C-alpha positions as CSV (number, residue, x, y, z in Angstrom):
1,M,-58.3,46.2,-20.7
2,W,-57.2,49.0,-18.8
3,R,-60.9,48.8,-17.4
4,L,-60.1,45.4,-16.0
5,R,-56.9,46.4,-14.5
6,R,-58.6,49.4,-12.6
7,W,-61.3,47.1,-11.2
8,L,-58.9,44.6,-10.1
9,G,-56.9,47.5,-8.6
10,R,-60.0,48.4,-6.6
11,Q,-60.4,45.0,-5.3
12,R,-56.6,44.7,-4.0
13,G,-57.4,48.0,-2.0
14,Q,-60.8,46.8,-0.5
15,S,-58.9,42.9,0.4
16,I,-56.5,44.9,2.0
17,M,-58.8,46.9,4.0
18,I,-60.8,43.9,5.0
19,L,-57.4,42.0,6.2
20,A,-56.6,44.9,8.4
21,L,-59.9,45.3,10.0
22,G,-59.9,41.3,10.8
23,M,-56.5,41.5,12.2
24,I,-58.1,44.5,14.5
25,T,-60.4,42.4,15.4
26,L,-58.3,39.1,16.3
27,L,-56.1,41.5,18.3
28,V,-59.3,42.9,20.1
29,A,-60.8,39.6,20.8
30,A,-57.3,38.1,21.9
31,G,-57.0,41.7,24.4
32,L,-60.5,40.7,25.8
33,V,-59.3,36.8,26.2
34,I,-56.4,38.0,28.1
35,D,-58.2,40.6,30.4
36,V,-61.3,38.2,31.1
37,G,-58.9,35.5,31.9
38,N,-57.0,37.8,34.0
39,A,-60.0,38.9,36.1
40,Y,-61.1,35.4,36.6
41,A,-57.7,34.1,37.8
42,L,-57.2,36.9,39.9
43,Q,-60.9,36.6,41.8
44,R,-59.9,32.9,42.1
45,K,-56.6,33.7,43.4
46,V,-58.0,36.4,46.3
47,R,-60.9,33.9,46.9
48,N,-58.2,30.8,47.7
49,A,-56.3,33.5,49.9
50,V,-59.3,34.5,51.9
51,D,-60.6,31.2,52.3
52,A,-57.0,29.8,53.8
53,G,-56.6,33.3,55.9
54,A,-60.2,32.7,57.2
55,L,-59.1,29.0,58.2
56,A,-55.8,29.8,59.8
57,G,-57.2,32.7,62.1
58,A,-60.1,30.7,62.8
59,R,-57.7,27.7,64.1
60,E,-55.6,30.1,66.1
61,L,-59.1,31.6,67.7
62,A,-59.9,28.2,68.6
63,R,-56.6,27.9,70.8
64,Q,-58.7,30.8,73.0
65,N,-57.0,31.3,76.1
66,T,-53.9,30.0,74.8
67,T,-53.4,32.5,72.3
68,T,-53.3,36.4,71.5
69,N,-55.0,38.5,69.3
70,A,-51.5,39.6,67.6
71,Q,-51.2,35.7,66.6
72,V,-54.6,35.5,65.2
73,L,-54.0,38.3,63.0
74,E,-50.1,36.6,62.2
75,A,-51.9,33.5,61.2
76,A,-54.7,35.3,58.8
77,R,-52.0,37.3,57.3
78,K,-49.6,34.9,56.5
79,F,-51.9,32.3,54.7
80,V,-53.2,35.3,52.7
81,A,-49.9,36.2,51.8
82,A,-48.8,32.4,50.6
83,N,-51.5,32.9,48.3
84,G,-50.0,35.6,46.4
85,V,-52.1,38.8,47.9
86,P,-50.6,41.5,49.5
87,V,-51.0,41.9,53.4
88,D,-51.3,45.6,52.8
89,K,-55.0,45.0,51.2
90,V,-56.1,42.5,53.9
91,G,-58.5,43.1,56.8
92,V,-59.1,40.6,59.6
93,W,-62.2,40.7,62.1
94,Y,-63.8,38.6,64.6
95,S,-67.4,38.0,63.9
96,D,-70.5,36.3,65.2
97,V,-72.2,33.1,64.2
98,S,-73.7,34.7,61.0
99,G,-70.5,36.1,59.7
100,T,-71.2,39.5,60.5
101,P,-68.0,41.4,61.7
102,L,-67.9,42.6,65.1
103,Q,-64.4,44.3,65.7
104,P,-60.9,44.2,64.1
105,V,-58.5,41.7,65.4
106,N,-55.5,44.0,67.1
107,N,-52.2,43.7,66.6
108,D,-51.7,43.2,70.5
109,G,-50.8,40.2,73.4
110,F,-54.3,40.4,74.8
111,P,-56.2,36.7,74.3
112,P,-59.1,36.9,72.0
113,P,-62.3,38.3,73.3
114,T,-65.3,35.8,74.0
115,D,-67.8,38.7,73.4
116,V,-67.9,42.0,71.7
117,N,-71.0,44.3,73.4
118,G,-72.5,41.3,74.6
119,T,-72.4,39.4,71.0
120,P,-70.2,36.0,71.2
121,V,-67.5,35.9,69.1
122,A,-67.7,32.7,66.8
123,G,-65.5,33.0,63.7
124,V,-63.1,35.1,62.2
125,V,-63.8,37.1,58.8
126,V,-60.8,37.8,56.5
127,T,-61.2,40.4,53.6
128,A,-58.6,40.8,50.7
129,Q,-58.2,43.2,47.7
130,A,-55.7,42.8,44.9
131,Q,-55.1,44.1,41.2
132,V,-53.8,43.2,37.8
133,G,-52.6,45.0,35.0
134,T,-54.5,45.2,31.7
135,Y,-54.0,44.6,27.9
136,L,-57.1,45.9,25.6
137,A,-58.9,47.9,28.5
138,Y,-55.6,49.7,29.2
139,L,-56.3,51.5,25.9
140,A,-59.5,52.6,27.5
141,G,-58.1,54.3,30.2
142,I,-58.5,50.9,32.6
143,H,-54.7,50.4,33.7
144,T,-56.0,47.8,36.4
145,L,-58.6,45.1,37.2
146,S,-59.4,44.4,40.8
147,A,-61.1,41.9,42.7
148,S,-62.5,41.5,46.4
149,E,-63.3,38.7,48.2
150,Q,-64.5,38.0,51.8
151,S,-64.4,34.9,53.7
152,F,-65.7,33.6,57.2
153,A,-64.4,30.6,59.0
154,R,-66.7,29.6,62.0
155,V,-65.2,27.9,65.2
156,I,-67.3,25.2,66.8
157,C,-66.7,23.9,70.2
158,G,-67.9,21.2,72.2
159,A,-68.9,17.6,71.9
160,C,-72.4,17.0,73.0
161,E,-71.6,12.9,73.7
162,A,-68.6,10.7,74.4
163,G,-68.0,7.0,75.4
164,A,-69.2,5.5,71.7
165,S,-65.6,4.6,71.0
166,D,-63.3,4.1,74.0
167,G,-65.5,4.9,76.9
168,L,-65.3,6.9,79.5
169,F,-63.0,7.2,82.9
170,P,-65.4,6.8,86.1
171,V,-64.5,10.5,87.5
172,A,-66.7,13.5,87.3
173,V,-64.7,16.5,87.2
174,D,-66.1,19.7,88.6
175,A,-66.2,22.5,85.8
176,N,-65.0,25.0,88.3
177,T,-61.6,22.7,88.4
178,F,-60.5,25.1,85.2
179,S,-61.2,28.6,86.9
180,A,-57.6,29.4,86.9
181,T,-57.1,29.0,83.3
182,G,-60.1,31.2,82.4
183,G,-63.0,28.6,83.1
184,K,-61.6,26.1,80.4
185,P,-58.8,23.2,80.3
186,A,-55.4,24.6,79.1
187,I,-53.3,22.1,77.0
188,G,-50.9,20.7,79.1
189,T,-52.1,21.9,82.5
190,S,-52.5,19.2,85.3
191,Y,-55.4,19.5,87.3
192,V,-56.7,17.4,90.4
193,I,-59.8,15.8,88.9
194,W,-60.5,13.7,92.2
195,G,-60.6,14.2,95.8
196,D,-62.5,17.0,97.0
197,K,-65.9,15.9,98.5
198,R,-68.1,17.1,96.2
199,T,-71.1,16.4,98.6
200,P,-70.9,14.2,102.1
201,G,-69.1,11.3,101.5
202,N,-68.5,11.8,97.4
203,F,-64.9,12.1,96.2
204,G,-65.8,12.3,92.6
205,W,-66.2,8.3,91.6
206,V,-69.0,7.8,89.5
207,S,-70.7,4.5,88.1
208,W,-72.9,4.1,84.8
209,S,-76.0,2.8,86.4
210,D,-78.5,2.9,89.6
211,S,-78.4,-0.6,89.7
212,P,-77.8,-2.4,92.9
213,G,-74.1,-3.1,93.3
214,H,-73.6,0.0,91.3
215,T,-71.6,1.6,94.1
216,S,-69.2,-0.9,95.2
217,E,-65.7,-1.2,94.9
218,T,-66.0,-4.5,92.5
219,T,-67.9,-2.4,90.2
220,L,-65.5,0.7,90.1
221,V,-62.4,-2.2,89.8
222,A,-64.6,-3.2,86.8
223,N,-65.0,0.0,85.1
224,L,-61.4,1.1,85.4
225,Q,-60.7,-2.0,83.7
226,Q,-62.9,-1.7,81.0
227,L,-63.7,2.0,80.2
228,T,-66.3,0.9,77.4
229,R,-68.6,-0.5,80.5
230,S,-69.6,3.5,80.3
231,G,-71.7,3.5,77.2
232,V,-72.8,6.6,75.7
233,W,-73.4,9.7,77.8
234,H,-74.7,13.2,76.8
235,V,-74.3,16.8,77.9
236,G,-77.1,17.1,80.1
237,D,-77.4,13.7,81.5
238,Q,-77.3,13.0,85.3
239,L,-74.4,10.5,86.4
240,P,-74.8,8.3,89.5
241,C,-72.2,9.0,92.2
242,G,-69.9,6.1,93.5
243,P,-69.3,7.4,96.8
244,G,-66.5,6.6,99.3
245,V,-62.5,6.8,98.7
246,K,-62.2,3.3,97.6
247,N,-58.3,3.2,97.6
248,S,-58.1,-0.8,97.7
249,S,-54.9,-2.1,96.1
250,D,-57.1,-3.2,93.0
251,V,-58.3,0.4,92.6
252,T,-54.7,1.3,92.8
253,A,-53.3,-1.4,90.4
254,E,-55.8,0.0,87.7
255,L,-54.8,3.6,88.4
256,S,-50.7,2.8,88.1
257,K,-51.6,1.1,84.8
258,F,-53.2,4.3,83.6
259,K,-50.4,6.2,85.0
260,S,-47.7,4.2,83.1
261,S,-49.5,4.3,80.0
262,P,-49.9,6.8,77.3
263,R,-53.4,6.2,77.1
264,L,-55.6,9.1,77.0
265,V,-59.2,8.9,78.7
266,T,-62.1,10.7,78.4
267,V,-63.2,12.4,81.4
268,P,-67.0,13.7,81.8
269,V,-67.0,17.4,83.4
270,Y,-70.5,18.0,85.7
271,S,-71.6,21.6,86.1
272,A,-74.3,20.8,88.9
273,V,-74.8,18.3,92.0
274,T,-78.1,17.1,93.3
275,G,-78.7,14.7,96.1
276,T,-76.4,13.3,98.8
277,G,-74.7,9.8,99.7
278,E,-75.5,6.9,97.2
279,N,-78.4,9.1,95.6
280,T,-76.0,11.8,94.3
281,K,-76.0,12.8,90.7
282,Y,-74.0,14.8,88.5
283,T,-75.2,16.9,85.8
284,I,-72.6,16.7,82.5
285,S,-71.9,19.8,81.0
286,G,-69.1,18.7,78.6
287,F,-66.2,16.1,78.3
288,V,-62.6,16.7,78.2
289,R,-59.3,14.0,77.2
290,M,-56.7,13.6,79.8
291,K,-53.8,11.6,80.7
292,I,-53.5,10.4,84.3
293,V,-50.4,11.3,85.6
294,D,-50.4,10.9,89.4
295,Y,-52.6,9.9,92.4
296,N,-52.4,10.1,96.0
297,F,-54.6,7.8,98.8
298,S,-52.6,8.6,101.6
299,G,-53.1,11.3,104.3
300,N,-55.8,13.8,104.1
301,D,-55.0,15.4,100.7
302,K,-56.3,12.4,99.0
303,S,-56.0,13.0,94.6
304,I,-56.2,12.0,91.3
305,T,-53.9,14.5,89.0
306,A,-54.5,14.5,85.2
307,K,-52.9,16.5,82.4
308,F,-55.2,17.7,80.0
309,E,-54.0,16.8,76.4
310,N,-56.4,16.7,73.8
311,W,-59.9,17.8,73.0
312,V,-63.0,15.4,72.4
313,E,-64.2,15.5,68.8
314,P,-67.8,16.9,68.2
315,S,-70.0,14.4,66.0
316,A,-71.5,17.1,64.3
317,E,-71.1,20.7,63.1
318,G,-72.9,22.2,66.1
319,G,-71.6,22.2,69.4
320,C,-72.7,21.6,73.0
321,A,-70.2,23.0,75.6
322,D,-67.1,24.9,75.1
323,M,-64.4,22.4,76.7
324,G,-64.6,19.6,74.0
325,V,-62.6,20.2,70.8
326,C,-63.3,23.2,68.4
327,T,-63.2,22.6,64.8
328,V,-63.4,25.0,62.1
329,K,-65.3,25.1,59.2
330,L,-65.6,27.6,56.5
331,R,-69.4,29.1,56.0
332,P,-70.9,31.7,53.9
333,P,-72.4,34.6,55.8
334,L,-75.9,33.4,57.0
335,T,-78.3,33.1,59.6
336,E,-77.9,30.0,61.1
337,R,-80.3,27.1,62.1
338,R,-80.0,24.3,64.7
339,S,-80.9,21.4,62.8
340,I,-80.8,17.7,62.8
341,A,-80.2,16.0,59.3
342,G,-79.1,12.7,57.7
343,V,-79.5,9.9,55.2
344,V,-81.6,6.6,55.4
345,S,-80.5,3.5,54.0
346,I,-82.5,0.4,53.7
347,W,-81.2,-3.3,53.8
348,E,-83.9,-4.5,51.1
349,P,-84.1,-8.4,50.3
350,K,-85.7,-9.1,46.9
351,L,-87.3,-12.5,46.9
352,G,-87.2,-14.5,43.4
353,E,-88.4,-18.0,42.3
354,H,-86.9,-21.0,43.2
355,L,-83.1,-21.4,42.3
356,S,-84.0,-24.1,39.6
357,T,-87.1,-26.3,38.6
358,A,-85.0,-28.6,36.9
359,T,-85.1,-32.3,38.2
360,S,-81.5,-33.2,37.8
361,H,-78.8,-32.5,40.4
362,V,-78.2,-29.0,41.1
363,P,-74.2,-28.5,41.8
364,V,-73.4,-26.6,44.8
365,D,-69.7,-25.1,45.9
366,V,-69.9,-25.4,49.6
367,V,-67.2,-23.6,51.8
368,N,-67.3,-24.6,55.4
369,V,-66.2,-21.7,57.8
370,L,-65.2,-23.2,60.9
371,D,-64.3,-21.1,64.2
372,I,-61.2,-22.7,65.8
373,S,-60.6,-19.7,68.3
374,G,-59.0,-20.7,71.8
375,S,-62.8,-21.2,73.2
376,M,-63.3,-24.1,70.6
377,A,-61.1,-26.1,73.2
378,D,-63.8,-25.6,76.0
379,R,-66.3,-28.5,76.7
380,W,-69.8,-28.9,76.6
381,G,-73.0,-31.1,76.6
382,S,-73.2,-34.5,78.0
383,G,-70.0,-36.4,78.4
384,Q,-68.1,-32.9,78.3
385,E,-66.8,-33.5,75.1
386,V,-64.5,-30.6,73.5
387,K,-66.6,-28.4,71.2
388,L,-64.0,-28.8,68.4
389,V,-64.1,-32.3,68.5
390,T,-67.7,-32.1,68.2
391,A,-67.3,-29.9,65.2
392,K,-64.9,-32.3,63.4
393,R,-67.2,-35.2,63.5
394,V,-70.1,-33.7,62.6
395,L,-68.3,-31.7,59.5
396,T,-66.9,-34.5,58.0
397,D,-70.2,-36.4,58.4
398,F,-71.6,-33.3,56.7
399,D,-69.1,-33.3,53.9
400,A,-69.2,-37.0,52.8
401,Q,-73.0,-36.4,52.2
402,L,-71.9,-34.0,49.1
403,Q,-72.3,-35.4,45.3
404,P,-68.8,-34.5,44.0
405,T,-69.4,-37.7,41.5
406,A,-72.5,-36.2,40.3
407,V,-72.6,-34.6,36.7
408,P,-72.1,-31.8,37.0
409,G,-70.7,-32.7,40.7
410,D,-70.3,-30.9,44.1
411,R,-67.4,-28.8,45.4
412,L,-66.3,-28.5,48.8
413,G,-63.7,-25.9,50.4
414,L,-62.5,-25.0,53.6
415,V,-61.5,-21.7,55.7
416,T,-60.8,-21.7,59.4
417,F,-60.3,-18.7,61.9
418,P,-58.0,-17.8,63.1
419,Q,-54.7,-17.7,61.7
420,V,-51.9,-16.4,64.1
421,T,-49.3,-13.8,62.8
422,S,-47.3,-11.1,63.8
423,G,-46.7,-7.5,62.3
424,S,-46.3,-3.6,63.4
425,Y,-47.4,-2.9,66.8
426,Y,-51.0,-1.3,66.9
427,S,-53.2,0.1,69.8
428,L,-56.2,-1.6,71.4
429,R,-59.5,-0.1,71.4
430,C,-61.1,-1.9,74.3
431,S,-58.2,-2.1,76.6
432,S,-54.7,0.1,77.2
433,G,-51.4,-0.9,75.5
434,Y,-50.0,-2.5,72.2
435,Y,-50.3,-5.7,70.5
436,S,-48.2,-7.1,67.7
437,T,-50.5,-10.1,66.8
438,R,-53.0,-10.4,64.2
439,Y,-55.8,-13.0,63.5
440,L,-57.0,-13.9,59.9
441,G,-59.1,-16.1,58.1
442,Q,-57.1,-19.4,56.6
443,V,-57.9,-20.8,53.5
444,R,-57.3,-24.7,54.2
445,S,-58.3,-25.9,50.9
446,A,-59.6,-24.3,47.6
447,L,-62.7,-25.7,45.9
448,T,-62.1,-29.3,45.2
449,A,-64.0,-32.6,44.6
450,D,-61.5,-34.6,46.8
451,I,-63.8,-34.6,49.6
452,A,-61.5,-37.0,51.6
453,S,-58.6,-34.7,51.6
454,V,-60.5,-31.8,52.8
455,N,-61.7,-34.2,55.8
456,S,-58.1,-35.1,56.3
457,I,-57.5,-31.3,57.0
458,I,-60.4,-30.9,59.2
459,N,-59.3,-34.0,61.6
460,G,-56.0,-32.3,62.0
461,L,-57.2,-28.8,63.4
462,T,-56.4,-27.3,67.1
463,A,-58.1,-24.7,69.0
464,N,-56.3,-21.3,69.4
465,G,-56.6,-17.4,69.1
466,G,-59.5,-14.8,68.6
467,T,-62.5,-14.6,66.6
468,P,-61.7,-12.8,63.3
469,L,-64.7,-13.4,61.7
470,A,-64.5,-10.5,59.3
471,G,-61.4,-12.2,57.7
472,A,-63.0,-15.4,57.7
473,I,-65.8,-14.5,55.5
474,S,-63.5,-12.1,53.4
475,A,-61.4,-15.1,52.8
476,A,-64.6,-17.5,51.9
477,R,-65.7,-15.1,49.7
478,S,-62.7,-15.4,47.5
479,V,-62.7,-19.5,47.7
480,V,-66.4,-19.9,47.1
481,I,-66.3,-17.6,43.9
482,P,-62.7,-17.9,42.8
483,G,-63.2,-16.1,39.6
484,A,-66.1,-14.8,37.5
485,P,-69.5,-16.2,38.7
486,D,-70.9,-19.5,37.3
487,P,-74.4,-19.4,36.8
488,T,-75.1,-22.9,36.7
489,R,-73.7,-23.2,40.3
490,V,-74.8,-22.5,43.7
491,P,-72.2,-20.8,46.1
492,V,-73.0,-21.6,49.6
493,L,-71.0,-20.6,52.8
494,I,-71.7,-22.5,56.4
495,I,-70.1,-20.7,59.2
496,A,-70.2,-21.8,62.7
497,S,-68.9,-20.3,65.4
498,D,-68.7,-20.2,69.4
499,G,-68.0,-16.3,70.3
500,I,-68.4,-12.8,69.3
501,T,-66.0,-11.7,66.9
502,N,-62.9,-9.3,68.3
503,V,-61.1,-8.8,65.3
504,T,-61.3,-6.3,62.5
505,V,-60.9,-7.3,59.2
506,D,-57.0,-6.3,58.9
507,G,-56.5,-9.0,61.5
508,R,-55.8,-6.4,64.7
509,W,-57.5,-7.6,67.8
510,T,-59.8,-4.9,69.6
511,G,-58.6,-6.0,73.3
512,F,-62.1,-7.3,74.0
513,S,-61.8,-10.4,75.4
514,G,-64.8,-12.1,74.2
515,T,-65.9,-13.5,77.5
516,T,-69.1,-11.3,78.2
517,Y,-72.3,-12.0,76.9
518,S,-72.5,-9.0,74.6
519,A,-69.6,-6.8,73.2
520,P,-68.4,-3.3,74.3
521,A,-69.2,-0.4,72.1
522,C,-65.2,-0.3,71.4
523,N,-65.6,-3.6,69.7
524,D,-68.2,-2.0,67.2
525,L,-65.5,-2.0,64.3
526,A,-65.1,-5.6,64.5
527,V,-68.7,-6.4,64.0
528,Q,-69.2,-4.2,61.4
529,D,-66.6,-5.5,59.3
530,A,-68.0,-9.0,59.7
531,L,-71.2,-7.7,58.3
532,S,-69.6,-6.1,55.6
533,Q,-68.2,-8.7,54.4
534,A,-71.3,-10.8,54.8
535,N,-73.2,-7.9,52.8
536,M,-70.6,-8.2,50.1
537,A,-71.4,-12.1,49.9
538,K,-74.9,-11.8,49.8
539,Q,-74.9,-9.3,47.2
540,Q,-72.7,-11.5,45.1
541,G,-75.4,-14.3,45.6
542,I,-74.1,-16.3,48.0
543,I,-76.3,-18.1,50.3
544,I,-75.0,-17.9,54.0
545,F,-75.9,-20.3,56.9
546,T,-74.6,-19.4,60.2
547,I,-74.6,-21.7,63.6
548,A,-73.8,-20.4,67.2
549,I,-72.2,-23.2,68.9
550,G,-73.4,-22.2,72.3
551,D,-76.0,-20.0,73.8
552,D,-73.8,-18.3,76.5
553,F,-72.8,-15.4,73.9
554,N,-75.1,-12.8,71.9
555,S,-75.5,-14.3,68.7
556,D,-77.3,-11.5,67.1
557,L,-74.5,-11.0,64.6
558,L,-74.6,-14.3,63.1
559,R,-78.1,-14.3,62.9
560,A,-77.8,-10.8,61.0
561,I,-75.1,-12.3,58.5
562,A,-77.3,-15.4,57.5
563,T,-79.2,-15.1,54.5
564,A,-82.8,-13.7,55.0
565,D,-85.3,-16.4,55.7
566,S,-88.3,-17.0,53.0
567,D,-89.6,-19.8,54.9
568,P,-90.0,-20.4,58.7
569,A,-89.4,-24.1,58.1
570,K,-86.1,-23.4,56.1
571,P,-84.2,-21.1,58.6
572,H,-80.5,-19.8,57.9
573,F,-79.2,-19.1,61.5
574,F,-79.5,-22.1,64.1
575,T,-78.5,-22.3,67.7
576,A,-76.5,-25.4,69.0
577,V,-76.4,-25.9,72.6
578,N,-74.9,-29.3,72.9
579,Q,-73.4,-32.3,70.6
580,N,-77.0,-33.8,69.7
581,D,-78.0,-29.9,68.3
582,L,-74.8,-29.8,66.1
583,A,-75.2,-32.5,64.5
584,S,-79.0,-32.6,63.8
585,I,-78.3,-29.0,62.3
586,Y,-75.5,-30.1,60.1
587,Q,-77.7,-32.9,58.9
588,Q,-80.6,-30.3,58.1
589,I,-78.2,-28.2,56.1
590,A,-76.7,-31.2,54.3
591,T,-80.4,-32.1,53.0
592,R,-81.2,-28.8,51.9
593,V,-78.0,-28.5,50.1
594,A,-78.7,-31.8,48.3
595,N,-82.1,-30.4,47.2
596,I,-80.7,-26.8,46.8
597,G,-83.0,-26.4,43.8
598,A,-85.8,-26.3,45.9
599,E,-84.7,-23.2,47.8
600,C,-85.8,-19.9,47.3
601,A,-83.8,-17.3,45.9
602,V,-83.2,-14.3,48.3
603,E,-81.1,-11.5,47.4
604,E,-80.0,-8.9,49.7
605,F,-78.5,-5.3,48.8
606,E,-78.5,-1.8,50.5
607,T,-80.7,0.9,48.8
608,V,-81.9,4.5,49.1
609,G,-84.6,4.8,51.9
610,N,-86.8,7.3,50.0
611,G,-90.4,8.2,50.5
612,L,-90.1,6.7,54.5
613,T,-91.7,8.8,57.4
614,V,-88.8,9.9,60.0
615,T,-90.0,10.7,63.2
616,L,-88.6,13.0,66.1
617,S,-89.3,12.1,69.2
618,Q,-88.3,13.2,72.8
619,N,-89.3,11.7,76.2
620,G,-92.0,9.9,74.4
621,S,-93.5,12.7,72.5
622,V,-93.3,13.3,68.9
623,V,-91.5,16.7,68.2
624,A,-91.6,16.2,64.4
625,Q,-92.3,14.1,61.3
626,T,-91.0,14.2,57.8
627,T,-90.6,12.3,54.2
628,T,-87.3,11.4,53.1
629,S,-86.6,12.8,49.7
630,A,-85.5,10.8,46.7
631,S,-81.9,10.4,47.6
632,G,-83.1,9.6,51.2
633,S,-82.3,12.6,53.0
634,Y,-84.2,14.0,56.0
635,V,-84.0,17.5,57.5
636,F,-85.3,18.8,60.9
637,N,-85.1,22.5,61.2
638,D,-85.1,24.9,64.2
639,V,-84.6,22.0,66.7
640,Q,-84.4,22.8,70.3
641,P,-81.2,21.8,72.1
642,G,-81.6,18.2,73.7
643,T,-81.4,14.2,73.3
644,Y,-84.1,13.2,70.7
645,T,-84.9,9.3,69.2
646,L,-85.1,9.0,65.9
647,T,-87.2,6.1,64.2
648,V,-87.9,5.4,60.3
649,S,-91.0,3.6,59.2
650,G,-92.7,3.3,55.7
651,Q,-93.6,0.7,52.8
652,K,-91.5,-0.3,49.7
653,D,-92.1,-3.1,47.2
654,G,-94.8,-4.5,49.4
655,M,-92.8,-4.6,52.5
656,T,-92.8,-2.6,56.1
657,F,-89.5,-1.1,56.9
658,D,-89.2,-0.4,60.3
659,V,-86.5,-2.1,62.4
660,M,-83.9,0.1,63.3
661,T,-80.2,-0.9,63.2
662,D,-76.8,0.4,64.1
663,I,-75.6,-0.7,60.5
664,I,-76.7,-1.4,57.4
665,G,-77.5,-4.9,57.2
666,G,-77.0,-5.3,61.1
667,P,-79.4,-7.0,63.7
668,A,-82.1,-4.8,65.3
669,A,-80.7,-2.1,67.5
670,T,-80.7,-3.0,71.3
671,Q,-81.0,0.6,72.2
672,P,-82.9,3.5,70.5
673,I,-81.1,5.5,67.9
674,T,-80.4,9.0,69.3
675,V,-78.9,12.3,68.4
676,T,-78.2,15.0,70.9
677,A,-78.5,18.6,69.5
678,G,-76.2,21.4,71.3
679,T,-76.9,24.7,72.4
680,G,-74.8,25.8,69.4
681,M,-76.2,26.5,65.9
682,G,-75.3,24.0,63.0
683,T,-76.4,20.9,61.7
684,Y,-76.3,17.6,63.8
685,Q,-75.6,14.6,61.8
686,R,-77.1,11.3,62.0
687,D,-77.6,8.6,59.4
688,L,-80.3,6.0,59.9
689,Y,-80.4,2.2,58.9
690,V,-83.5,0.3,58.8
691,R,-84.5,-3.4,57.6
692,T,-87.8,-5.0,56.9
693,S,-90.1,-6.5,59.3
694,T,-92.3,-8.4,56.8
695,P,-91.5,-12.2,56.6
696,L,-90.7,-13.2,53.5
697,Q,-92.8,-16.1,51.8
698,C,-91.2,-17.7,48.6
699,R,-93.3,-17.9,45.7
């Protein structure tokens, strides 16, 4: 027995030793976890602090001649301290484009240097250190853990192009105008931007083309009334002049509108002048945003005065001229390249079999989408019948040919546009001023088999308002597929309009009157919204017919909205130039709807443009080519400054994709797709959209 007790005693002693060793191991592990966790947290804190400090310092540097070294230093230190890092361990440096420190930022009242020993100052570098106490490491004599981080924020200045969104003011400003403020405009400072003769006979007016009449006062007034007539201009382009004073009452009336409005205008800046008289050209070196504050056309001191208020936003990471906006970006220290890059997306039609091979009736859900804007009250064709009167007659005749009593039967819905409402004020994109009226699509009837009730609504319609095509398609989508799609029924939209859409999907009028053949660039958002709604409808399997009522407007949008044709004899887009045309078109559609099972199924959707060839050209010559990656991305590295044209081509699923568009699913672009690479290093982004040129053939 005594041997057993002796053996058990030894076991108890060993267990205590094992338990003690285990507890020590756990304590060591806990200490390691705490120390490692603290080290990681400290590193993150210092990283966040230097990033915040670099961004703050670079933002202050971007103010250039309106700030000081002390303000740059204070901005960086303030944001580092706000992240819990002591400022006594913070270093703030001016740097070059690669993030290499050039000199410390001094605490003085002098403006930041533009260069250090000939190397341009391009950003701010912030370094910082911090410490934290230890637990387990303390036993080994390591009382603190340290973390050091460095961050570089780059200042990127200068828009390379302008005019796409709100157009340009038709005056060219001499870059020397800003010499009194260091060669760059100062925020809040007023400058005379027009008046001194740039060349004999020229006061600074510009035009947007060399076409006959481009120097006339009528053209100038039109350019002042609608700034988007300018189109897009790039740094390096040569602007045609508009010689003479041109101080008529029409011109002063337009200038008075700018003077009394809070609206800012984008003004091109030029660095060189060539030619004389009507042959004068101004070479663009940049763009500025200004507010017209005064004008004087009397006496010898004729002038237009404008206050510099804002910057022109660059469209890419690289910059052109240092008088546009200065954006700030965090960048790792590296040797930068000048690149053009983007992503290619294609609008791909997928051709299927016939909708149905059954001999019985295939039921359809048809929603008529009818334009009842003010222009539908105009007269047309023989007898000068009102367009809306014609539309009512042919539409009710069409409805009468549906088969609601068949088993299963057809159903009919009705959407009109616009529905005129009012709300909060919003600014107009294509003209000065503010507006509170909104234009939407209006559901007049949900899907029903009661054709007579829908026709009664049609007969009571009147014309008024704008053309909110996006809102109308959005409303029609909710009507034709009110819930889960029914695979036994075919959804169809028939859209008829007599003008260009000029209202965004949320009901905001762009300010474009719709009276010209083509829309200005400021109206692009309304066009994009309409295409987006149509694209979503197609992806839902909805067949879309579109009808242009009249040929006095650009109907490319309606053509793009329509379902892709798989048989030339069965189009989905139509143009009606008179009453007989419209009646014939609706009769054709009625016949096809009655035999919808014979139609070929076409699905359309956005997909990645992988494996396509992207070509970069300049002045008609190919500069480089590349193939898009699996994600559709492309890049051209080490390009020279200038404006380039981009094209895409290639094969996918047996179809050729080579038709460039301005937006996914849109009509063929009317102008070359271009991108401008500035003198500054960085990546100039340009996403590309393409559709097929291969005719579809129903199987």
